N, C-alpha and C positions, 0 to 999 in steps of 0.2 A: 199761716197754716197756723192748724196745734201744734203743741209740740210733743215729741217723740214721746217725754215721760208722761203728758197728760193721755195719750193715745191709750198706753200699756195700762194705766192706771185705769183707764175705762174697760180697757177689755179683760185686765184681771178682774173687776168687779165684775162684768159679765157672764163669768165663769160663776161664779156663786152667788148672783141675787139676778132679779129679771130687769127686765129693761123699764126703767120707770117712763112713766106716760109724759107726754108731751103735750104742752096747751099752748096756744095763740092768741092773746085775748083779739075777737074780733069789734072791741067797744072799750070806751072807760069802763074798768070793773070794780065794784065794792068786794074788799075782802079783809079778813082778820089778818092784822100783822104779831101772831101768836107772843105769846108771854109763855117764860119758862122750859125755853126750849135751846139755852146755851149750855146744857149738856148733853144736847143730841149733836152726835158728831158723823160723819160721812163713813161709811167703810171702804177699806180700799186702802190704796196709795195716793189719795189726795190732800197731803199735809193738814188733818182736819180742818179742810177749807173747802166751805159750800159756795163758796165761789168757783173754785176749780170744780167742784164738782157738776157745780151747773156749767159752765165753759166745755167740759167733756162731754157732755150729752145733747148741748144746742150747738157745737161747733163753732159758738162764735168767736171770732178774732178780730174784727172791727173794733169801734169805740165798744165802752161798756156805760149805762146810762142809768140814772135811777130811775125805780120803773113808776113811782110816784111822783116824783117832779121833773125829772129828766136833763138834772143834772149831772156831766163828764163825772164817771167815778173809773177808780184804777184798780186792777190786781196784777201783781207781778209777773201772771202765767201771758197776760195782753199787753204787748210792747206799745201797742197802738193806744190805750187806752191811757200807758202810763205820759206816754210823749202828749196827748192831749191834755191831760192835768197838769203836769208842768207848764205846758204853753200857757193853761188860764191862770197858773199862779205865778208866772214871770207878768202877766198883765198887769193883774192885782200889785205886785210889787212896784211895775212902774208908774202907775194908780195910784198908789200911796203918797210912792216919793214926790209924784207933781202938787199931792193935796197937803204935802208935809206930817202926813200918818204913819202912825207903823202897822205894820201889817201884822193880824195877828191871827193868823193863820195859817198851816204848813201842810207838807202835802196827807200826812196824814189823815188832813180832814176830808178827803177827796177817797179815802180807802176804798174800796165793795166792801159790803157785808151783803153773805152768802144768807140771804131772811128769809122766815119762816112763817108762809101766809097760811092760810084757810080759804076755803074755796068748794063749796058741796059738800062739805065732810069729807076733805080730801088735804094734806099738806104738802104744798109745793116750796120749792125753792126760789127767789129770784134775786138779784141785785137792787139794791138799795143803797144810799149815803148813807153815812156814818148818823146825821142829826134826824131823817125820817127812823131808820132802824131803832135808834135808843129811844127819842121821845114818842115815838106813836106805839107803842109796847100794849098790845090788849086791846087796842082801836081798831075800830073799822079806818080801811083806809083806800081809797084810789088809785088803780092803777092807772097807767095809761092804754091805753090802744096799741095792739102790737109788740105789747110784753109777751116773752116769752115766760113759762113757769115751769118744771122742771120736777115730778113729783117726788117727793122725799123715800126713799125705799129702805127698809131694812136696818136705820141709823145706830149707832153703836151709841146708847143713853148709858152716860157713867153717872155713878151716885154724885150727888151735889156733896160740896162739903162744908159745912159750917164752919163760920171762923169768929 
């Protein structure tokens, strides 16, 4: 079940903004993983998290998986996804101990990124793993059949700071 906090954020959002389009891919589909969107933030009480925005409109309370590679990923709003990723990490720790290797990953390596993808001229949000969200910026990627896309509606765009 989706948290009361996220339900309230969704309701508040819909008072001032239109309902985003939801698209479920009926086949593996090429999209562009957009560059230059790190300054885009969802309006409303989504804690600046596009993954929380995505969860609020998809009502997805099961596990979360990277739309490109299928790896389990997590968001703190989705307890099941955290448990799945902790179990994967524990198994990796056991395997490394057995093989006498050091583990070079942490739970953060499985954190969901609410990624901006472009399909047919429309910007959508979908979860990607950190590796694919970071390494595939600006590239055409193939999302898996069954991926749920949520349209980005009225983002808050902050001026980027040059350091």
